[in-house]
py3Dmol code that shows the C-alpha trace and the ligand (Angstrom):
import py3Dmol

protein = """\
ATOM      1  CA  MET A   1      58.093  42.309   6.448  1.00  0.00           C
ATOM      2  CA  THR A   2      61.050  40.520   4.852  1.00  0.00           C
ATOM      3  CA  CYS A   3      60.968  39.291   1.238  1.00  0.00           C
ATOM      4  CA  GLN A   4      60.848  35.717   2.563  1.00  0.00           C
ATOM      5  CA  GLU A   5      57.804  36.554   4.735  1.00  0.00           C
ATOM      6  CA  LEU A   6      56.069  38.150   1.768  1.00  0.00           C
ATOM      7  CA  ARG A   7      56.793  35.096  -0.388  1.00  0.00           C
ATOM      8  CA  GLU A   8      55.455  32.724   2.271  1.00  0.00           C
ATOM      9  CA  SER A   9      52.339  34.823   2.800  1.00  0.00           C
ATOM     10  CA  VAL A  10      51.571  35.008  -0.932  1.00  0.00           C
ATOM     11  CA  CYS A  11      52.237  31.296  -1.374  1.00  0.00           C
ATOM     12  CA  ARG A  12      49.753  30.525   1.425  1.00  0.00           C
ATOM     13  CA  ALA A  13      47.175  32.853  -0.092  1.00  0.00           C
ATOM     14  CA  ASN A  14      47.447  31.066  -3.455  1.00  0.00           C
ATOM     15  CA  LEU A  15      47.010  27.650  -1.814  1.00  0.00           C
ATOM     16  CA  GLU A  16      44.050  29.023   0.164  1.00  0.00           C
ATOM     17  CA  LEU A  17      42.309  29.792  -3.159  1.00  0.00           C
ATOM     18  CA  VAL A  18      42.488  26.098  -4.081  1.00  0.00           C
ATOM     19  CA  ARG A  19      41.470  24.934  -0.589  1.00  0.00           C
ATOM     20  CA  ARG A  20      38.341  27.118  -0.800  1.00  0.00           C
ATOM     21  CA  GLY A  21      37.431  25.825  -4.272  1.00  0.00           C
ATOM     22  CA  LEU A  22      37.842  29.243  -5.872  1.00  0.00           C
ATOM     23  CA  VAL A  23      40.430  28.111  -8.360  1.00  0.00           C
ATOM     24  CA  ILE A  24      40.217  25.219 -10.807  1.00  0.00           C
ATOM     25  CA  GLY A  25      43.366  24.114 -12.622  1.00  0.00           C
ATOM     26  CA  THR A  26      45.714  27.094 -12.806  1.00  0.00           C
ATOM     27  CA  TRP A  27      42.931  29.668 -13.438  1.00  0.00           C
ATOM     28  CA  GLY A  28      43.767  32.084 -10.720  1.00  0.00           C
ATOM     29  CA  ASN A  29      46.467  33.935  -8.869  1.00  0.00           C
ATOM     30  CA  ALA A  30      47.098  35.932  -5.722  1.00  0.00           C
ATOM     31  CA  SER A  31      49.695  38.632  -5.151  1.00  0.00           C
ATOM     32  CA  GLY A  32      50.833  40.824  -2.288  1.00  0.00           C
ATOM     33  CA  ILE A  33      52.890  43.996  -1.948  1.00  0.00           C
ATOM     34  CA  ASP A  34      55.335  45.379   0.588  1.00  0.00           C
ATOM     35  CA  ARG A  35      54.679  49.110   0.053  1.00  0.00           C
ATOM     36  CA  ALA A  36      57.736  50.271   2.075  1.00  0.00           C
ATOM     37  CA  ALA A  37      60.069  48.145  -0.012  1.00  0.00           C
ATOM     38  CA  GLY A  38      58.139  48.574  -3.306  1.00  0.00           C
ATOM     39  CA  VAL A  39      58.173  44.800  -3.810  1.00  0.00           C
ATOM     40  CA  VAL A  40      55.313  42.756  -5.301  1.00  0.00           C
ATOM     41  CA  ALA A  41      55.140  38.992  -4.868  1.00  0.00           C
ATOM     42  CA  ILE A  42      53.052  36.918  -7.270  1.00  0.00           C
ATOM     43  CA  LYS A  43      52.410  33.351  -8.337  1.00  0.00           C
ATOM     44  CA  PRO A  44      54.628  32.110 -11.208  1.00  0.00           C
ATOM     45  CA  SER A  45      52.929  31.490 -14.558  1.00  0.00           C
ATOM     46  CA  GLY A  46      51.474  28.048 -15.300  1.00  0.00           C
ATOM     47  CA  VAL A  47      52.919  26.362 -12.164  1.00  0.00           C
ATOM     48  CA  GLY A  48      50.455  23.904 -10.651  1.00  0.00           C
ATOM     49  CA  TYR A  49      49.297  24.616  -7.084  1.00  0.00           C
ATOM     50  CA  ALA A  50      50.567  21.190  -5.975  1.00  0.00           C
ATOM     51  CA  GLU A  51      54.116  22.192  -6.799  1.00  0.00           C
ATOM     52  CA  LEU A  52      53.838  25.750  -5.449  1.00  0.00           C
ATOM     53  CA  THR A  53      56.394  26.640  -2.735  1.00  0.00           C
ATOM     54  CA  PRO A  54      57.440  30.070  -1.343  1.00  0.00           C
ATOM     55  CA  GLU A  55      60.715  29.782  -3.285  1.00  0.00           C
ATOM     56  CA  LYS A  56      58.787  29.728  -6.580  1.00  0.00           C
ATOM     57  CA  ILE A  57      56.896  32.967  -5.837  1.00  0.00           C
ATOM     58  CA  VAL A  58      58.288  35.721  -8.096  1.00  0.00           C
ATOM     59  CA  LEU A  59      59.319  39.147  -6.724  1.00  0.00           C
ATOM     60  CA  LEU A  60      58.983  42.220  -8.935  1.00  0.00           C
ATOM     61  CA  ASP A  61      58.973  45.985  -8.625  1.00  0.00           C
ATOM     62  CA  LEU A  62      55.906  48.084  -9.497  1.00  0.00           C
ATOM     63  CA  ASP A  63      57.140  48.505 -13.064  1.00  0.00           C
ATOM     64  CA  GLY A  64      57.168  44.710 -13.539  1.00  0.00           C
ATOM     65  CA  LYS A  65      60.930  44.232 -13.381  1.00  0.00           C
ATOM     66  CA  VAL A  66      61.736  40.817 -11.862  1.00  0.00           C
ATOM     67  CA  LEU A  67      63.845  41.303  -8.718  1.00  0.00           C
ATOM     68  CA  GLU A  68      64.092  37.687  -7.572  1.00  0.00           C
ATOM     69  CA  GLY A  69      63.064  34.347  -9.005  1.00  0.00           C
ATOM     70  CA  THR A  70      63.904  32.285 -12.030  1.00  0.00           C
ATOM     71  CA  LEU A  71      60.300  31.559 -13.097  1.00  0.00           C
ATOM     72  CA  ARG A  72      58.135  33.867 -15.225  1.00  0.00           C
ATOM     73  CA  PRO A  73      55.487  35.735 -13.220  1.00  0.00           C
ATOM     74  CA  SER A  74      51.771  35.079 -13.789  1.00  0.00           C
ATOM     75  CA  SER A  75      50.574  36.349 -17.181  1.00  0.00           C
ATOM     76  CA  ASP A  76      48.059  38.516 -15.271  1.00  0.00           C
ATOM     77  CA  THR A  77      50.842  40.403 -13.513  1.00  0.00           C
ATOM     78  CA  PRO A  78      50.337  43.675 -15.490  1.00  0.00           C
ATOM     79  CA  THR A  79      46.694  43.726 -14.253  1.00  0.00           C
ATOM     80  CA  HIS A  80      47.770  43.327 -10.626  1.00  0.00           C
ATOM     81  CA  LEU A  81      50.443  46.058 -11.069  1.00  0.00           C
ATOM     82  CA  ALA A  82      47.956  48.467 -12.627  1.00  0.00           C
ATOM     83  CA  LEU A  83      45.725  48.113  -9.567  1.00  0.00           C
ATOM     84  CA  TYR A  84      48.624  48.583  -7.114  1.00  0.00           C
ATOM     85  CA  ARG A  85      49.760  51.687  -8.972  1.00  0.00           C
ATOM     86  CA  ALA A  86      46.240  53.179  -9.104  1.00  0.00           C
ATOM     87  CA  TRP A  87      45.264  52.537  -5.497  1.00  0.00           C
ATOM     88  CA  ASN A  88      47.854  53.010  -2.703  1.00  0.00           C
ATOM     89  CA  GLU A  89      45.631  51.368  -0.107  1.00  0.00           C
ATOM     90  CA  LEU A  90      45.862  47.916  -1.750  1.00  0.00           C
ATOM     91  CA  GLY A  91      48.089  45.322  -0.083  1.00  0.00           C
ATOM     92  CA  GLY A  92      46.899  42.234  -2.035  1.00  0.00           C
ATOM     93  CA  VAL A  93      45.104  41.342  -5.286  1.00  0.00           C
ATOM     94  CA  VAL A  94      43.384  38.103  -6.295  1.00  0.00           C
ATOM     95  CA  HIS A  95      42.032  36.875  -9.608  1.00  0.00           C
ATOM     96  CA  THR A  96      39.953  33.705 -10.018  1.00  0.00           C
ATOM     97  CA  HIS A  97      37.457  32.154 -12.396  1.00  0.00           C
ATOM     98  CA  SER A  98      35.178  31.106  -9.549  1.00  0.00           C
ATOM     99  CA  VAL A  99      32.014  29.804 -11.178  1.00  0.00           C
ATOM    100  CA  TYR A 100      29.157  32.090 -10.110  1.00  0.00           C
ATOM    101  CA  ALA A 101      31.146  35.339 -10.176  1.00  0.00           C
ATOM    102  CA  THR A 102      32.361  34.325 -13.647  1.00  0.00           C
ATOM    103  CA  ILE A 103      28.793  33.619 -14.817  1.00  0.00           C
ATOM    104  CA  PHE A 104      27.947  37.297 -14.071  1.00  0.00           C
ATOM    105  CA  ALA A 105      31.204  38.456 -15.673  1.00  0.00           C
ATOM    106  CA  GLN A 106      30.578  36.417 -18.858  1.00  0.00           C
ATOM    107  CA  ALA A 107      27.094  37.905 -19.089  1.00  0.00           C
ATOM    108  CA  SER A 108      28.608  41.403 -18.550  1.00  0.00           C
ATOM    109  CA  ARG A 109      26.216  41.861 -15.641  1.00  0.00           C
ATOM    110  CA  SER A 110      26.983  43.623 -12.380  1.00  0.00           C
ATOM    111  CA  ILE A 111      25.739  41.987  -9.182  1.00  0.00           C
ATOM    112  CA  PRO A 112      23.073  44.109  -7.494  1.00  0.00           C
ATOM    113  CA  CYS A 113      22.889  43.984  -3.673  1.00  0.00           C
ATOM    114  CA  PHE A 114      19.849  41.752  -3.061  1.00  0.00           C
ATOM    115  CA  GLY A 115      20.348  41.069   0.618  1.00  0.00           C
ATOM    116  CA  THR A 116      22.193  41.693   3.847  1.00  0.00           C
ATOM    117  CA  THR A 117      24.836  38.991   3.237  1.00  0.00           C
ATOM    118  CA  HIS A 118      26.019  41.149   0.323  1.00  0.00           C
ATOM    119  CA  ALA A 119      25.507  44.398   2.251  1.00  0.00           C
ATOM    120  CA  ASP A 120      27.570  43.189   5.225  1.00  0.00           C
ATOM    121  CA  HIS A 121      30.579  42.949   2.927  1.00  0.00           C
ATOM    122  CA  PHE A 122      30.193  45.064  -0.232  1.00  0.00           C
ATOM    123  CA  HIS A 123      28.710  48.563  -0.150  1.00  0.00           C
ATOM    124  CA  GLY A 124      26.350  48.318  -3.149  1.00  0.00           C
ATOM    125  CA  THR A 125      26.355  46.843  -6.634  1.00  0.00           C
ATOM    126  CA  ILE A 126      29.484  44.954  -7.603  1.00  0.00           C
ATOM    127  CA  PRO A 127      30.502  46.629 -10.836  1.00  0.00           C
ATOM    128  CA  VAL A 128      31.318  45.047 -14.166  1.00  0.00           C
ATOM    129  CA  THR A 129      33.880  46.629 -16.487  1.00  0.00           C
ATOM    130  CA  ARG A 130      33.254  47.722 -20.038  1.00  0.00           C
ATOM    131  CA  SER A 131      34.462  45.415 -22.792  1.00  0.00           C
ATOM    132  CA  LEU A 132      37.988  45.950 -24.064  1.00  0.00           C
ATOM    133  CA  THR A 133      38.238  47.320 -27.621  1.00  0.00           C
ATOM    134  CA  PRO A 134      39.880  45.266 -30.361  1.00  0.00           C
ATOM    135  CA  GLU A 135      42.922  47.626 -30.084  1.00  0.00           C
ATOM    136  CA  GLU A 136      43.127  47.199 -26.301  1.00  0.00           C
ATOM    137  CA  THR A 137      42.855  43.390 -26.700  1.00  0.00           C
ATOM    138  CA  ALA A 138      45.528  43.196 -29.403  1.00  0.00           C
ATOM    139  CA  GLY A 139      47.833  45.589 -27.501  1.00  0.00           C
ATOM    140  CA  GLU A 140      48.842  45.305 -23.854  1.00  0.00           C
ATOM    141  CA  TYR A 141      45.869  43.138 -23.011  1.00  0.00           C
ATOM    142  CA  GLU A 142      46.609  42.458 -19.348  1.00  0.00           C
ATOM    143  CA  ALA A 143      47.596  46.059 -18.553  1.00  0.00           C
ATOM    144  CA  ASN A 144      44.435  47.251 -20.346  1.00  0.00           C
ATOM    145  CA  THR A 145      42.412  44.847 -18.235  1.00  0.00           C
ATOM    146  CA  GLY A 146      43.738  46.756 -15.208  1.00  0.00           C
ATOM    147  CA  LYS A 147      42.880  50.014 -16.938  1.00  0.00           C
ATOM    148  CA  VAL A 148      39.211  49.094 -17.430  1.00  0.00           C
ATOM    149  CA  ILE A 149      38.937  47.964 -13.807  1.00  0.00           C
ATOM    150  CA  VAL A 150      40.232  51.305 -12.559  1.00  0.00           C
ATOM    151  CA  GLU A 151      37.912  53.040 -15.014  1.00  0.00           C
ATOM    152  CA  ALA A 152      34.879  51.320 -13.419  1.00  0.00           C
ATOM    153  CA  PHE A 153      35.776  53.161 -10.194  1.00  0.00           C
ATOM    154  CA  SER A 154      36.512  56.618 -11.602  1.00  0.00           C
ATOM    155  CA  GLY A 155      34.300  59.505 -12.583  1.00  0.00           C
ATOM    156  CA  GLU A 156      31.995  61.764 -10.682  1.00  0.00           C
ATOM    157  CA  GLU A 157      32.265  61.316  -6.928  1.00  0.00           C
ATOM    158  CA  GLY A 158      29.328  59.584  -5.308  1.00  0.00           C
ATOM    159  CA  ARG A 159      28.205  57.962  -8.537  1.00  0.00           C
ATOM    160  CA  HIS A 160      30.867  55.280  -8.558  1.00  0.00           C
ATOM    161  CA  PRO A 161      32.086  52.946  -5.869  1.00  0.00           C
ATOM    162  CA  ASP A 162      35.403  53.464  -4.154  1.00  0.00           C
ATOM    163  CA  PRO A 163      37.873  50.537  -4.062  1.00  0.00           C
ATOM    164  CA  ILE A 164      37.844  50.305  -0.231  1.00  0.00           C
ATOM    165  CA  SER A 165      34.070  49.825   0.249  1.00  0.00           C
ATOM    166  CA  MET A 166      33.899  47.827  -2.975  1.00  0.00           C
ATOM    167  CA  PRO A 167      36.951  45.504  -3.031  1.00  0.00           C
ATOM    168  CA  ALA A 168      35.790  43.554  -6.084  1.00  0.00           C
ATOM    169  CA  THR A 169      34.881  43.908  -9.750  1.00  0.00           C
ATOM    170  CA  LEU A 170      33.933  41.669 -12.609  1.00  0.00           C
ATOM    171  CA  VAL A 171      35.904  41.974 -15.810  1.00  0.00           C
ATOM    172  CA  ALA A 172      33.436  41.653 -18.664  1.00  0.00           C
ATOM    173  CA  HIS A 173      33.530  38.299 -20.533  1.00  0.00           C
ATOM    174  CA  HIS A 174      36.329  37.144 -18.175  1.00  0.00           C
ATOM    175  CA  GLY A 175      36.047  36.880 -14.387  1.00  0.00           C
ATOM    176  CA  PRO A 176      36.406  38.484 -11.004  1.00  0.00           C
ATOM    177  CA  PHE A 177      39.270  40.472  -9.455  1.00  0.00           C
ATOM    178  CA  THR A 178      39.280  41.281  -5.740  1.00  0.00           C
ATOM    179  CA  TRP A 179      41.729  43.091  -3.497  1.00  0.00           C
ATOM    180  CA  GLY A 180      42.325  43.863   0.179  1.00  0.00           C
ATOM    181  CA  ARG A 181      44.727  44.916   2.941  1.00  0.00           C
ATOM    182  CA  ASP A 182      46.966  41.966   2.043  1.00  0.00           C
ATOM    183  CA  ALA A 183      46.807  38.802  -0.091  1.00  0.00           C
ATOM    184  CA  HIS A 184      44.769  36.927   2.556  1.00  0.00           C
ATOM    185  CA  ASP A 185      42.224  39.723   2.861  1.00  0.00           C
ATOM    186  CA  ALA A 186      41.889  39.658  -0.974  1.00  0.00           C
ATOM    187  CA  VAL A 187      41.297  35.877  -0.858  1.00  0.00           C
ATOM    188  CA  GLU A 188      38.578  36.396   1.795  1.00  0.00           C
ATOM    189  CA  ASN A 189      36.887  38.982  -0.460  1.00  0.00           C
ATOM    190  CA  SER A 190      37.082  36.504  -3.363  1.00  0.00           C
ATOM    191  CA  ALA A 191      35.375  33.834  -1.249  1.00  0.00           C
ATOM    192  CA  VAL A 192      32.577  36.186  -0.138  1.00  0.00           C
ATOM    193  CA  LEU A 193      32.113  37.484  -3.691  1.00  0.00           C
ATOM    194  CA  GLU A 194      31.567  33.905  -4.938  1.00  0.00           C
ATOM    195  CA  ILE A 195      28.910  33.219  -2.285  1.00  0.00           C
ATOM    196  CA  VAL A 196      27.195  36.555  -2.918  1.00  0.00           C
ATOM    197  CA  ALA A 197      27.170  35.840  -6.707  1.00  0.00           C
ATOM    198  CA  GLN A 198      25.662  32.370  -6.123  1.00  0.00           C
ATOM    199  CA  MET A 199      22.941  33.844  -3.891  1.00  0.00           C
ATOM    200  CA  ALA A 200      22.156  36.611  -6.399  1.00  0.00           C
ATOM    201  CA  PHE A 201      22.002  34.047  -9.223  1.00  0.00           C
ATOM    202  CA  GLY A 202      19.452  31.992  -7.275  1.00  0.00           C
ATOM    203  CA  SER A 203      17.439  35.022  -6.154  1.00  0.00           C
ATOM    204  CA  ILE A 204      16.993  36.210  -9.739  1.00  0.00           C
ATOM    205  CA  GLN A 205      15.898  32.748 -10.809  1.00  0.00           C
ATOM    206  CA  ILE A 206      13.083  32.432  -8.282  1.00  0.00           C
ATOM    207  CA  ALA A 207      12.157  36.143  -8.471  1.00  0.00           C
ATOM    208  CA  PRO A 208      12.829  37.585 -11.916  1.00  0.00           C
ATOM    209  CA  GLY A 209      12.729  41.372 -11.818  1.00  0.00           C
ATOM    210  CA  LEU A 210      13.824  41.377  -8.171  1.00  0.00           C
ATOM    211  CA  GLN A 211      14.795  44.892  -7.001  1.00  0.00           C
ATOM    212  CA  PRO A 212      17.957  45.657  -5.060  1.00  0.00           C
ATOM    213  CA  LEU A 213      17.910  46.125  -1.319  1.00  0.00           C
ATOM    214  CA  HIS A 214      16.673  49.490  -0.058  1.00  0.00           C
ATOM    215  CA  GLU A 215      19.525  51.941   0.434  1.00  0.00           C
ATOM    216  CA  PHE A 216      18.749  52.450   4.114  1.00  0.00           C
ATOM    217  CA  LEU A 217      19.131  48.699   4.803  1.00  0.00           C
ATOM    218  CA  LEU A 218      22.272  48.448   2.645  1.00  0.00           C
ATOM    219  CA  ASP A 219      23.866  51.344   4.555  1.00  0.00           C
ATOM    220  CA  LYS A 220      22.746  49.927   7.927  1.00  0.00           C
ATOM    221  CA  HIS A 221      24.416  46.590   7.278  1.00  0.00           C
ATOM    222  CA  TYR A 222      27.544  47.886   5.587  1.00  0.00           C
ATOM    223  CA  LEU A 223      28.207  50.731   8.042  1.00  0.00           C
ATOM    224  CA  ARG A 224      27.574  48.791  11.258  1.00  0.00           C
ATOM    225  CA  LYS A 225      30.553  46.610  10.259  1.00  0.00           C
ATOM    226  CA  HIS A 226      32.748  49.022   8.299  1.00  0.00           C
ATOM    227  CA  GLY A 227      31.723  52.611   9.091  1.00  0.00           C
ATOM    228  CA  SER A 228      33.506  54.951  11.511  1.00  0.00           C
ATOM    229  CA  ASN A 229      30.852  54.088  14.099  1.00  0.00           C
ATOM    230  CA  SER A 230      30.922  50.339  13.436  1.00  0.00           C
ATOM    231  CA  TYR A 231      29.795  48.188  16.358  1.00  0.00           C
ATOM    232  CA  TYR A 232      29.759  44.648  14.949  1.00  0.00           C
ATOM    233  CA  GLY A 233      32.062  42.014  16.446  1.00  0.00           C
ATOM    234  CA  GLN A 234      34.531  42.262  19.333  1.00  0.00           C
ATOM    235  CA  LYS A 235      36.484  45.387  20.173  1.00  0.00           C
TER     236      LYS A 235
END
"""
ligand_1 = """\
1
ZN
Zn 41.590 35.040 -15.952
"""
view = py3Dmol.view(width=600, height=400)
view.addModel(protein, "pdb")
view.setStyle({"model": 0}, {"cartoon": {"style": "trace"}})
view.addModel(ligand_1, "xyz")
view.setStyle({"model": 1}, {"stick": {}})
view.zoomTo()
view.show()
């Protein structure tokens, strides 16, 4: 992929966030990475989506050094970079303040898997991060936001989700981050997360105390689409 192709792809992904109603104002951003070249492309800071063109997309290296572009990169760039550095499999990252996912994030509540719509896409509870400390907030806030996301996925194996089967998390008091094979895959995960959050919100309202889906049904739905023996869709 050339730098121009990466810029165009990331620009389209950012516009797709608006088209799908996931971003209001400038509250959101999508990025993509060319692993072979070590180049990250991200939305410029504070630029309205109506004026966004591929030429305005900023190119950086994994340390945050701007390689090409005259505009400042998104203020959330250090969060995106922390995720790319932690997980080699990631090709794209998206951050939004989509309403229902943000409602759960603001309440510091994870999203349990209540049904097969969720299970088809996310393998279990969508985690919420811990709160940042006053020191982490006063310091490198955006980089520390990336740190707490990675933390939500680390620890004893089997007890925490892995970032491939769980391509989303909620940052406490803030909002959702998703990721994927590329920027467009991360946008898709953001869109599904928002629908799943809305459904969970409604389910809890009509059935307070609702229990998560049985594990056997969760596994059935997730693995028939994503497991090594998946059989859903066309070959
Ligand atoms: Zn934000």
